[in-house]
C-alpha positions as CSV (number, residue, x, y, z in Angstrom):
1,X,-7.0,-10.8,-5.0
2,X,-4.0,-8.8,-3.7
3,X,-3.7,-5.1,-4.7
4,X,-0.2,-4.1,-5.8
5,X,2.0,-1.4,-4.3
6,X,1.6,1.8,-6.3
7,X,-2.1,1.2,-7.2
8,X,-4.1,4.4,-7.3
9,X,-7.0,4.3,-4.9
10,X,-10.2,6.4,-4.8
11,X,-11.3,7.1,-1.2
12,X,-14.8,7.8,0.0
13,X,-15.6,8.6,3.6
14,X,-18.6,9.9,5.6
15,X,-16.6,12.8,6.9
16,X,-15.5,14.1,3.5
17,X,-18.3,15.0,1.0
18,X,-16.2,14.2,-2.0
19,X,-14.0,11.5,-3.4
20,X,-10.2,11.9,-3.2
21,X,-7.2,9.9,-4.4
22,X,-4.4,8.1,-2.7
23,X,-1.8,5.5,-3.5
24,X,-1.1,2.1,-2.0
25,X,2.3,2.2,-0.3
26,X,2.5,-1.3,1.2
27,X,0.8,-4.0,3.1
28,X,1.1,-6.7,5.7
29,X,-1.2,-9.5,4.4
30,X,-4.1,-10.1,6.7
31,X,-3.2,-7.1,8.9
32,X,-3.2,-3.8,7.2
33,X,-2.7,-1.6,4.1
34,X,-0.6,1.5,4.2
35,X,-1.8,4.3,1.9
36,X,-0.5,7.8,1.1
37,X,-2.0,11.0,2.4
38,X,-4.7,12.1,0.0
39,X,-4.8,15.6,-1.2
40,X,-8.0,17.2,0.2
41,X,-8.0,20.3,-2.0
42,X,-5.7,22.2,-4.3
43,X,-4.8,24.6,-1.6
44,X,-4.5,22.3,1.4
45,X,-2.6,19.1,2.2
46,X,-2.0,19.6,5.9
47,X,-1.8,17.2,8.8
48,X,-4.8,19.0,10.3
49,X,-6.9,18.3,7.2
50,X,-6.0,14.7,7.2
51,X,-6.7,14.2,10.9
52,X,-10.0,15.9,10.7
53,X,-11.3,14.2,7.6
54,X,-9.8,10.7,8.2
55,X,-9.8,10.2,12.0
56,X,-8.9,6.8,13.5
57,X,-11.8,4.2,13.5
58,X,-13.6,6.0,10.7
59,X,-14.9,4.0,7.8
60,X,-13.7,4.2,4.2
61,X,-14.8,2.8,0.9
62,X,-11.8,2.3,-1.5
63,X,-11.8,1.5,-5.2
64,X,-9.0,0.9,-7.7
65,X,-9.0,0.4,-11.4
66,X,-6.7,-2.3,-12.8
67,X,-6.7,-4.4,-15.9
68,X,-10.2,-3.5,-17.0
69,X,-11.8,-4.2,-13.7
70,X,-12.7,-2.1,-10.6
71,X,-11.6,-3.5,-7.2
72,X,-13.6,-2.2,-4.3
73,X,-13.6,-2.8,-0.5
74,X,-14.6,-1.3,2.8
75,X,-12.0,-0.7,5.6
76,X,-11.4,1.2,8.8
77,X,-8.6,3.6,9.6
78,X,-6.3,2.2,12.2
79,X,-3.9,5.1,12.7
80,X,-2.1,8.0,11.0
81,X,1.7,8.6,11.3
82,X,3.4,11.9,10.4
83,X,7.1,10.9,10.4
84,X,8.9,10.5,8.0
85,X,5.7,11.2,6.0
86,X,1.9,11.3,6.5
87,X,0.8,7.7,6.0
88,X,-2.6,6.1,6.8
89,X,-2.8,2.6,8.1
90,X,-6.2,0.9,7.3
91,X,-7.5,-2.6,8.1
92,X,-6.8,-5.4,5.7
93,X,-10.2,-6.2,4.0
94,X,-11.9,-9.5,4.5
95,X,-12.7,-9.5,0.8
96,X,-12.3,-7.4,-2.3
97,X,-15.2,-7.2,-4.8
98,X,-14.3,-7.2,-8.5
99,X,-16.4,-5.6,-11.2
100,X,-15.3,-6.4,-14.7
101,X,-15.7,-3.4,-17.1
102,X,-14.7,-5.2,-20.2
103,X,-17.2,-6.2,-22.8
104,X,-14.8,-8.8,-24.2
105,X,-12.6,-11.3,-22.3
106,X,-8.9,-10.9,-23.1
107,X,-6.6,-13.8,-24.0
108,X,-3.0,-14.2,-23.0
109,X,-0.5,-13.5,-25.8
110,X,3.2,-12.8,-26.1
111,X,3.8,-10.6,-29.2
112,X,6.4,-7.9,-29.7
113,X,4.8,-4.5,-30.2
114,X,5.7,-0.9,-30.9
115,X,4.0,2.1,-29.3
116,X,4.2,5.2,-31.5
117,X,3.9,8.6,-29.8
118,X,4.6,11.9,-31.6
119,X,6.5,9.9,-34.3
120,X,8.7,8.2,-31.8
121,X,8.8,4.4,-31.5
122,X,8.9,2.6,-28.1
123,X,9.2,-1.2,-27.9
124,X,7.0,-3.4,-25.7
125,X,5.3,-6.8,-25.5
126,X,1.6,-7.4,-26.1
127,X,0.6,-9.6,-23.2
128,X,-3.2,-9.8,-23.6
129,X,-5.7,-9.1,-26.3
130,X,-9.4,-8.8,-27.0
131,X,-11.7,-7.4,-29.6
132,X,-11.8,-4.1,-27.8
133,X,-8.4,-3.6,-26.2
134,X,-5.0,-4.9,-25.1
135,X,-2.3,-4.8,-22.5
136,X,1.3,-3.9,-23.3
137,X,4.3,-4.5,-21.0
138,X,7.2,-2.1,-21.3
139,X,10.7,-2.6,-19.7
140,X,12.6,0.3,-21.3
141,X,12.3,4.1,-21.2
142,X,10.0,3.5,-18.2
143,X,10.5,6.9,-16.5
144,X,9.9,8.8,-19.7
145,X,6.9,6.8,-20.7
146,X,5.3,7.1,-17.2
147,X,5.2,10.8,-17.8
148,X,4.0,10.9,-21.4
149,X,1.5,8.0,-21.3
150,X,-1.3,9.8,-19.7
151,X,-4.8,8.4,-19.2
152,X,-7.2,8.9,-22.2
153,X,-4.3,9.8,-24.5
154,X,-4.6,8.6,-28.1
155,X,-1.6,6.7,-29.3
156,X,-0.7,4.2,-32.1
157,X,0.2,0.5,-31.6
158,X,1.8,-1.8,-34.2
159,X,2.4,-5.5,-34.0
160,X,2.8,-8.5,-36.3
161,X,1.2,-11.9,-36.0
162,X,4.3,-14.1,-35.8
163,X,2.5,-17.0,-37.5
164,X,0.8,-15.3,-40.5
165,X,3.1,-12.2,-40.7
166,X,-0.1,-10.1,-40.9
167,X,0.7,-6.6,-39.7
168,X,-1.7,-4.7,-37.3
169,X,-1.7,-1.0,-36.9
170,X,-4.3,0.3,-34.4
171,X,-5.3,3.6,-32.8
172,X,-5.6,3.1,-29.1
173,X,-6.7,5.1,-26.0
174,X,-4.8,4.7,-22.7
175,X,-7.1,3.5,-20.0
176,X,-4.8,2.5,-17.1
177,X,-1.1,2.1,-16.2
178,X,0.6,0.2,-13.4
179,X,4.1,-0.9,-12.4
180,X,4.4,-4.7,-12.1
181,X,7.7,-6.4,-11.3
182,X,9.7,-3.4,-12.4
183,X,7.9,-3.2,-15.7
184,X,5.3,-0.7,-16.9
185,X,2.0,-2.3,-17.8
186,X,-0.4,-0.1,-19.9
187,X,-4.0,-1.0,-20.7
188,X,-5.5,0.3,-23.9
189,X,-8.9,0.3,-25.5
190,X,-9.1,0.3,-29.3
191,X,-10.4,3.5,-30.9
192,X,-12.8,3.4,-33.8
193,X,-11.6,1.0,-36.5
194,X,-13.0,-0.2,-39.8
195,X,-14.7,-3.5,-40.2
196,X,-11.8,-5.1,-42.0
197,X,-9.3,-4.4,-39.2
198,X,-11.8,-5.5,-36.5
199,X,-12.4,-8.8,-38.5
200,X,-8.7,-9.4,-38.7
201,X,-8.3,-9.0,-34.9
202,X,-11.3,-11.3,-34.3
203,X,-9.7,-13.9,-36.6
204,X,-6.4,-13.6,-34.7
205,X,-8.1,-14.1,-31.4
206,X,-10.0,-17.1,-32.6
207,X,-6.8,-18.7,-34.1
208,X,-4.9,-18.3,-30.8
209,X,-7.9,-19.8,-28.9
210,X,-7.9,-22.9,-31.0
C-alpha cells in the first residue's frame, strides 16, 4: 500500500503528549516520506517547537484515513529542513497496517451523479457503492468544492441506475476527501434512510454483482 501525496496524517510521539496533524508532501519509495510541519498549538508553529518535539531519531506513530480504512505505521525521524519550508523526513515503513472501518464491502461502479449543496448542483461520478456509503469522483469546480465539502457535512446525492432508470436521492455525510490524479474523491456514508430506499440500494448492488 502506497500513501498518496496530500494525505492527512495523524502524528503521535513520545515527546509530545497529544496527537497532531500533518500532510504527506512526497516520498522516495523504500527510502523516506516527506511530511509537512505539524502545528503544535494554536499559538505556536515555530522551528524551535518542531525541533524540540520531533528531534531526529525519535519514533513516530502515523495514521491516515482513506477510503473507509485507517492506514497506520511506525517510523523514525531522519532529519528536519527549514528552507524553503519546515519539512520532516521520516523513514519509509517496512509495512503499513490497514484497518477496515466499513461494515459493508463496496463494489466498483461508474454512474454519473449529482451532489446538491445549498440548492446548487455539482456533477461527479459514483465510483464505488455499498449499503452504507459511496465514493464520488469530481473533476470540475474542484477548488470551490475542496472548501465547502467539509468533513461531517450533510449533503444530498442523486443518481440514476442506467439500466433500470430508477432514480436514487440520498442524504449523505462527508467522511473523507482526497486528491487523486487531479480529481477530488469524496467518501460518503449514507444518513438515515427508510426501508424502501435501503432495499432499492441493496437490490442495485446485488444486480451489479451478478
